[in-house]
Backbone bond lengths (Angstrom), bond angles and torsions (degrees), N, CA, C in turn:
res aa  C-N    CA-C-N  psi(-1)  N-CA   C-N-CA  omega(-1)  CA-C   N-CA-C  phi
1 X - - - 1.456 - - 1.524 107.97 -
2 X 1.303 115.30 128.11 1.456 121.37 -179.18 1.518 109.31 -100.47
3 X 1.314 117.79 136.31 1.463 122.51 178.42 1.517 107.79 -104.10
4 X 1.322 116.74 121.68 1.455 122.54 179.76 1.520 108.93 -121.76
5 X 1.314 116.81 156.29 1.455 121.79 -178.56 1.520 109.85 -108.95
6 X 1.321 115.55 140.65 1.458 122.84 174.16 1.512 106.14 -143.50
7 X 1.310 119.00 176.45 1.462 118.85 178.48 1.518 110.94 -134.04
8 X 1.310 114.62 159.94 1.456 121.99 178.97 1.526 107.63 -82.34
9 X 1.324 115.52 128.27 1.465 120.97 -179.38 1.517 111.55 -101.54
10 X 1.328 114.51 -163.95 1.465 120.40 179.00 1.522 109.90 -56.58
11 X 1.305 115.52 143.88 1.471 123.04 177.67 1.521 112.38 57.73
12 X 1.336 118.47 21.28 1.452 121.17 174.96 1.508 115.12 82.35
13 X 1.331 117.62 12.26 1.466 118.81 -179.84 1.526 110.82 -69.19
14 X 1.311 115.05 143.38 1.459 121.94 177.71 1.520 107.36 -128.64
15 X 1.320 116.71 130.67 1.461 120.72 176.68 1.518 107.57 -91.09
16 X 1.320 116.01 120.99 1.461 120.85 176.26 1.531 106.35 -84.12
17 X 1.318 117.36 122.85 1.464 119.70 -177.56 1.528 112.39 -52.99
18 X 1.345 115.11 143.05 1.463 122.01 -176.47 1.507 114.05 -54.89
19 X 1.320 116.85 -37.41 1.459 120.79 -179.92 1.536 110.83 -57.53
20 X 1.315 115.64 -44.02 1.471 120.92 -179.56 1.526 110.19 -72.77
21 X 1.351 116.80 -43.65 1.471 119.70 178.61 1.527 110.62 -57.43
22 X 1.318 116.27 -44.64 1.471 120.51 -179.30 1.524 110.62 -62.60
23 X 1.323 115.83 -45.20 1.461 120.33 -178.11 1.528 111.61 -61.97
24 X 1.343 116.09 -35.62 1.468 120.46 -177.87 1.530 112.84 -93.92
25 X 1.327 116.29 -0.71 1.468 119.29 179.58 1.518 112.65 69.96
26 X 1.312 116.73 29.60 1.466 120.92 -179.37 1.527 109.08 -91.72
27 X 1.320 114.84 133.42 1.461 120.20 176.24 1.520 108.35 -135.66
28 X 1.317 116.96 176.63 1.452 120.56 -179.13 1.528 109.74 -54.73
29 X 1.314 115.92 130.40 1.463 121.15 179.55 1.517 114.10 93.10
30 X 1.331 118.27 -5.89 1.469 120.74 178.36 1.525 109.78 -63.85
31 X 1.320 116.40 131.04 1.464 120.16 175.53 1.519 109.30 -74.49
32 X 1.329 116.19 140.74 1.455 120.31 177.90 1.522 110.08 -130.18
33 X 1.308 114.88 156.05 1.461 122.25 173.16 1.518 106.10 -105.96
34 X 1.317 116.66 130.96 1.459 121.73 179.14 1.512 107.44 -119.95
35 X 1.328 116.24 125.68 1.457 119.69 178.32 1.518 110.64 -139.49
36 X 1.297 114.74 153.53 1.458 121.91 176.91 1.512 107.66 -104.10
37 X 1.329 116.46 129.35 1.454 119.97 -178.81 1.526 108.95 -146.45
38 X 1.300 115.10 122.77 1.465 121.02 177.56 1.525 112.93 50.67
39 X 1.331 116.66 43.26 1.456 120.94 177.10 1.515 114.54 79.02
40 X 1.318 118.49 8.30 1.460 122.16 179.35 1.523 109.78 -119.26
41 X 1.322 116.05 155.93 1.463 121.59 174.75 1.522 107.06 -104.17
42 X 1.311 115.84 125.39 1.463 121.09 -179.91 1.531 107.34 -111.66
43 X 1.313 116.09 126.50 1.466 122.70 178.43 1.523 106.52 -121.60
44 X 1.339 115.89 124.66 1.466 118.72 178.72 1.518 109.82 -142.13
45 X 1.340 116.57 152.29 1.466 118.97 178.91 1.530 110.69 -59.80
46 X 1.322 115.47 142.98 1.464 121.40 177.80 1.520 108.43 -104.00
47 X 1.309 115.47 156.03 1.461 121.08 175.70 1.522 107.34 -110.32
48 X 1.310 116.59 122.99 1.457 121.44 177.47 1.522 108.29 -102.83
49 X 1.311 115.92 123.68 1.460 121.36 -179.69 1.524 107.96 -106.10
50 X 1.318 117.46 125.44 1.464 118.48 179.38 1.526 111.46 -62.50
51 X 1.291 115.34 142.77 1.455 121.18 178.96 1.529 108.95 -84.20
52 X 1.326 114.82 129.47 1.462 118.40 177.37 1.512 109.31 -80.73
53 X 1.311 115.89 139.05 1.457 120.73 174.81 1.521 107.28 -114.53
54 X 1.329 115.32 128.91 1.458 120.44 -177.65 1.518 110.67 -106.93
55 X 1.321 115.98 143.64 1.461 120.53 172.86 1.526 107.56 -70.03
56 X 1.330 116.53 162.64 1.467 120.09 177.61 1.524 110.76 -60.13
57 X 1.318 117.00 -38.37 1.468 120.32 179.54 1.537 110.34 -63.46
58 X 1.337 117.17 -41.71 1.467 120.71 178.52 1.525 110.51 -65.41
59 X 1.338 116.85 -38.61 1.468 120.53 176.92 1.526 110.55 -62.12
60 X 1.323 115.98 -40.54 1.464 120.39 178.03 1.527 110.34 -63.06
61 X 1.332 116.71 -42.28 1.464 121.25 178.22 1.533 110.80 -61.79
62 X 1.315 116.75 -44.41 1.465 120.95 178.96 1.524 111.36 -62.50
63 X 1.320 116.21 -41.57 1.470 119.48 177.88 1.526 110.65 -58.47
64 X 1.321 116.08 -51.07 1.458 119.78 -176.94 1.533 112.25 -64.09
65 X 1.320 116.88 -38.25 1.461 120.58 -179.24 1.520 113.35 -71.90
66 X 1.314 117.66 -17.89 1.461 120.54 -177.00 1.524 113.88 -102.94
67 X 1.318 117.12 11.35 1.467 120.03 176.00 1.528 109.18 -63.99
68 X 1.331 115.96 137.42 1.474 119.05 -175.77 1.523 113.68 -94.41
69 X 1.333 117.41 -22.33 1.460 120.81 178.21 1.531 108.27 -156.17
70 X 1.307 116.26 179.02 1.471 120.15 -177.16 1.525 112.65 -61.90
71 X 1.324 117.08 -39.58 1.468 120.93 179.45 1.536 110.01 -63.79
72 X 1.313 116.79 -44.93 1.460 121.41 177.86 1.526 110.26 -63.89
73 X 1.323 116.31 -39.96 1.461 121.52 179.38 1.537 110.65 -61.51
74 X 1.320 116.89 -44.67 1.475 120.76 179.03 1.529 110.37 -61.10
75 X 1.332 115.95 -42.45 1.468 120.62 179.92 1.533 110.40 -64.43
76 X 1.324 116.68 -41.27 1.460 120.48 -178.95 1.524 112.19 -71.97
77 X 1.335 117.11 -31.61 1.467 119.46 174.49 1.531 109.71 -60.54
78 X 1.328 116.09 -42.10 1.472 120.13 178.15 1.530 110.70 -63.33
79 X 1.305 116.29 -40.76 1.464 121.22 178.23 1.526 110.57 -61.62
80 X 1.323 116.53 -43.57 1.461 121.26 179.49 1.530 110.00 -64.38
81 X 1.320 117.77 -38.42 1.470 121.09 176.95 1.527 110.48 -64.01
82 X 1.349 116.96 -38.87 1.472 120.10 177.42 1.536 111.33 -65.75
83 X 1.320 115.64 -24.63 1.465 120.18 177.01 1.527 110.90 -77.76
84 X 1.336 116.81 -8.78 1.458 120.80 177.32 1.520 114.79 98.61
85 X 1.342 117.06 16.49 1.458 120.67 -178.74 1.524 110.97 -118.49
86 X 1.314 115.28 152.08 1.457 122.05 172.58 1.525 106.21 -89.81
87 X 1.341 118.42 113.60 1.469 121.00 -176.07 1.527 114.39 -52.57
88 X 1.347 117.33 -35.55 1.460 119.98 -178.27 1.528 112.69 -69.94
89 X 1.341 117.48 -16.30 1.462 121.44 178.79 1.535 111.95 -87.47
90 X 1.324 116.51 -4.47 1.458 121.02 -178.15 1.531 108.30 -106.13
91 X 1.334 118.01 123.63 1.462 119.23 179.98 1.533 110.43 -64.61
92 X 1.328 116.02 128.28 1.466 120.74 179.34 1.529 109.86 -165.45
93 X 1.315 115.32 166.73 1.464 122.07 178.27 1.535 108.45 -106.86
94 X 1.306 116.25 130.13 1.467 120.26 174.92 1.516 109.09 -75.59
95 X 1.342 116.37 150.06 1.476 118.08 177.27 1.511 111.23 -68.84
């Protein structure tokens, strides 16, 4: 582990030395997590995972496929009907 010195600039900006940025694959625009722990500041690359967006039909399919028993399945069929779909027209596995 190499210890390098940098300084805090205007508005709290900190330049992470190039050697460390290169090693961690950090470039302009990289998201980072900053936390304070035991009197130290820890900065590490963050991972951003895109959020999946599902259509209403896909949500209905997921509901039906995740029923845990017959009672739950009946309740979810009603929910899917309230969403405007015919449960039998949506491919799914019964519990």
